N, C-alpha and C positions, 0 to 999 in steps of 0.2 A: 456398929454401923448406924448412921443417923436415919436410915430409911432408903427409899428408892428415888432416883432422880432421872429424869429424861434429858438426854443430851442430843441435840440435833446439829449437824454440820453439813455445809454444802459440799465439802470434799472430805474424803476419808482422812482422819487425823493421824496418819501414820504412813511411812516413817517421817520423823520430824526433820525434813531435809530442805524445806523451802518456807518462805515467809508465813503464809497462813497455817500451814501444817505445824510449824514449830510452835506457834502460839496456841492453836487448838489442842495439840497433843499435851502440852504442859498443863493447860487448864483441865483437860480430861483426867490426866494423871493425878492432879491435886484433888479433884472432886471424888475420884474413885477411892481415895483413902478414907473418905467419910461416908460415902453413899454406895449403894448398889446401883450402878449406872446402866441405863438402857440406851444404847447408842443407835441412832438412825442417821445414815449418811449416804452420799453418792460417791462413786469413783469414776473418773473419766479415762483412766488408763487401765486396760485389761490386766496389766501386770500387777496392779495394786490389789487385785482380788486376794492374792496370797496373804495380804496383811490383815485380813479379817480374823485369821486364827490367833495371832498374838493379841489383837484387841479383845477377842473373846475371853482370853485369860484375865484381862483387866476388868472386863465389864460383866454385868449380869446377863445381858443379851445384846446382840448386834444385828441390825438390819441394814445391809449395805446393798445399794442398787446401782447397777451400771448406768452411766449417762455419757454417751459418746459425744464427741464434738459435732458429729453429723446430726445427731438427735437435737442437740442444743441449737444448732443453726436452723434446723427445720422449725423448731418451736419459736425461735426468734422471728423468723419470716412471718409465721402466722400471727405472732403478737403485734406486728406492725399495724394490723388491721383492727386491733382491739384497744383497750384503754389501760391495760396493765403494762408495767415495765417489762422490758425484754428479760431482765434478770429474774424477776419473779416467775414469769412464764416458763423460763428454761428449767427452773427447779421445782415446778409444780407437777406432782405425779400422784394420781389417785391411790396407787399401792402404798406409797409412803404415808399419805393422809390416813388410810385405813389402819396402817400399822401404828401410827401415832395415837389414834383414837383407841384402839384395842389395848395397846400397852399402857396408856394412861388409865384406862378403866380397870383393867385386870390387876394392875399393880398398885392401884390407889395412889398414883403419882401426885405428890404435893408440891414438888419443886422441879423446875426445868431450866436448863441452860441452853440457849440457842446461839449458834455461831453464824453470823452474817445476816443481814437484813433480808436476803432472798429467801431464807428459811423461816422468817418470822410469821408469815401467814398460817403456818401449820398450827399455831397455838392462839390465833386470834379468837376471842370469845370464850376462852377457857378460864376457869377460876383458879388455876394453880399459881403458885408464886413463881414468876418467870423472869429470868434475866436474859437480856439480849446483848451479845457482843457485836456491835456494829463495826468495830475496829476502826475503819477509815470512813470518811464521808465519800462514799463511792460516787454519789451524784456529782460532786465537784470534779472528780477525775473525768467523768464523761463530759462535763461542761468544758473542761480544758481540752479534751480531744476535739470537741466541736469547734472550738476557737482556732484549732490548728489543722483543720481539714477542709477540703473542698466539697462541693456538691457531688453526690447526695449525702455523703457521710456526715457532713456538718449538720444536716437536718436530722438524721438518725440519732446522732450523738446528743444533740440538743434535746430531742424528744426523750431520750433515755434519761438524761439529767433531770428533766422536769418530772417524769413519771417515777423515777427512783427516789427523788426527794419526797414526793408524796407518800411513797411507801415507808421511807425512813421516818417521816413525820408521824404517820399513823402508828408505826411500830413503837416509837419512843413514847407516844401518849397511851399506848395500850399495855406495854410491859411495865413491870414494877420498877425495873432499873435498866438503863441502857449504858453500856460501857464503850469508851473510845480509847485508842491506844496512847493518847497523850492529852494533856490539858489543851495544847494548841489545837488539836483536832476537834476536841469537844467544843472549844470556843467557835471554831468555824461553823460547826453544826448549829450552835445556839444562836448565831447571828441570823440563821435562816429559820430556826424553830425556837424562838425564845420562850414559848409557853411550856417547853419541856424541861426547863432549867432544874426543877426539883427532882427530876427523874434521871438525870444524866450525871455520869462520873467518869473519871479517867483511870485506866489501869495499864501501866506501861508493859512493854515486852521485857524479857529478861535474856540473859546469856548464861550458858553453862560454862563458867570460867575455869572449871576443872577440865573440861573437854577442850576448850579453846585456850590452851596453855602454851605460851611461847617458849617455856623452858624444856619442853619435851623435844628430844632429838628426832628429827625426821629428815629423810634424804631430800635433797633439792630436786625439783622436777625441771629445772631450768638448765640450759647449756652453760658451760664455764665461760666466764667473762661477760655474761649478759647483765643488763641493768633492767630487770623486769618491772613493768607497771601492770598491776593486776586489777581486773574488774570481775566480780562474781555475781551470779544471779541466774534465774531461769531465762533462757535466751530466746523464747518465743513470746515474751511479754513486751507489749509495745513500748512502755517507758524505758525498758532496758535496751531494746533494739535501737531506739532513738538516741539513747545516751552513748552507746558504744560507736554508733555511726558518726555522731558529732565528734567524739573524741578522736576516732581513727582518721577522719578526713580533715578536721579543722584544727586539731590541737597536737596530735602525735607527730605529724611531719615537722612541726616547729620544735618539738621536744628533741627529735632525732638530729636536728641541725646543731643543737647544743650538746647533746649526749648521743653520739653515734652508736653506742652499744645498747641503747634503749630498745626494749621490746614491749609490745602491748599484748598482754595475755587476757583473752576473754574466756573465763572459766565458768561453765554452767551447762545444764542439760538443755536439750531441744533447740539448738541454734537454728534460727529461721534462715531461709535462703539469703536474705539481706545481710545477715551476720556472717554467714559462710563466705559471702562475696568480699568481705573485708580482708581475708587472709592474704598475706604477702607484704613485702616491704616492712618486715619486722612485726607484723600483726599475726598472732597465733590464736586459733579458735579450738578449744579442747573438746567441746561436747561434754557429756556427763563424765565426772571423775569420781572414783570411789571415796576420795577424801579431799576436801578443799583445804585442809590445814597446811599441808606442805607448800601450797601455792601462796598462802598468806604468810607463813613463817619465813619464807625466803624471798619475798617480794622486796624490790627496792622501795616501793610505796604502793599504796592501794588507792584507786580513784573511784569516785561515785559521781560522775558528771550528769546527774539526772536533771532534766528540765521539767518533767511532770512527775510528781511524787506525792503520796498521801501517807500520813501517819509516821511511823518509825521504821526506818530501814534497817532490817536485821543485818544486811551485808555490812553496814557501817559499824554496828555494834560488835559484830564478830571480828572484823579487822582490828578494831580498837582493842578488843580483848586479847588479840594476838600481839599487842604492843607495836602495831604498825602505825606509821604516819599515814593518815587518810586525807586525801585531797578531794574535796567535795564541793558541790554547789550548795547554795542556801536551801534549795528545795530538798536535797538529800539529807541535810542536817535538821530540817524542821521536825520538832517534837523530841529531839535528842538534847539532853542537858550536857552539852560539851562546850567548853570555852574556846572560841576561835582564837587561833594564834598560840595556844598553849596545849590544848588537847586534840585539836583538829584544825586543818587548814581549809579555809573557805575561799573559793574563787567565783567571781560573778560573771566572768567573760572568758572567751577562749584565750585571750592574752594573759589574764591573771592566773588561769589554770595552768597554762604552759609554764609560766614562771614558777609557780608553786611546785609543780612536778619536777622541774629541773633542780630546784633548790632541795627537794626531798632526796632526789637521786644523788645529789652532791653532799648529802649528810649535814645539811644546814639546820635541821631540827633535831639535835642530838638527844634531847630529853623528852620529846613529845610522845614517843611510843610508851614510855613508862607511865607518863601522866594519863595517856589515853586508857591504858589498862586499869589504872587506879580509878579512873572515872567510872568505868564499867563495873568494877568490883564494888564500888561504893553505892552506885545508884541503880544498877540493873541486874541484881540477883533475882532469879525466878521466885524463890520462896518469899522474899521480901515483898515482891509485887503481887503475888497471888494471895497473900494473907487476907486481902480485902474481901475475897470471895466468901470467907467464913462468916463474915457479918451479914451477907446477903441471903444466906440460907440458914434457917433456924436449926439448932443442934438436934432438936427432936424430930426434924423432918416433917413437921406439920405447920 
């Protein structure tokens, strides 16, 4: 062991079943091979408390605090009267701060890895070697929300964009290194904070291509004769809600005119009421499923019609790993090194997405699935991408 390392995460990094958890879990797992890790995190779902036990087997210690959506909303309301971002205020908790201070002191922590800018303030002013995974430029996401919302939400979102950018700037200039999920995302940040250039790097997500393996035989979840178009994701997340609503109302009806057997399957946990309301006329909403792979394996194609997206979309990489034809917007592809037309299909409008989905269902991209999987195998292996962490923390742990 190279020593003790502090790992902070805004959400419990297990199970690896959604975007941020997938990334944080693989990073944690990688670091735990070299360090005795002390994990501090929050969990917003009471059901997640049971995952503290498996994490305790991986880590030297785990401090996991419940943080309900109600508590976060109350803190956010109070934050509107202050100067800090809503995100920072939601995740600021005295008990966590005391645990961080005590754990750092008692274990002579020399290295720390912090997942998300909202957790960065816990280590401001400390002398440890600290790496921050900002992942995405969240301030830009809030800015986009503001541009697509009416009063008073546009004011709240614009305020959060400005305050969060200030936090991201301070964090990037305070931490030894700040990571982003792609070169494109790092470039977006550096346009806003060019003075942090020497402290910023990119570390891409990965995919477990042994798990997402299209050669494994799995039963189809779809009815016989259906031509399923699949979207996967957490379905109470605003960009996902907006994406499936747009597809279901403005794209899918035209697809069905050309392919009457087409069905649109929205696969993912916590579907919001607006998503549930889309059911009918060939649209299916599954809610949480035990395994997303059968839906990917037997899809006619997979779509990612995101209008607002930051970083790298795991949903796209997983579908590509399953040798699927992915029809996506430029926003959903941003940060992914996949060649349009040969490894992924890009549509910039409802009309072009309709045509691409119809072509995919008609089998007009016969070699794209194979090329998509090869792209993921070549560029998005977890081990390959995580190796850069070893250079950020000295082997001696000091």
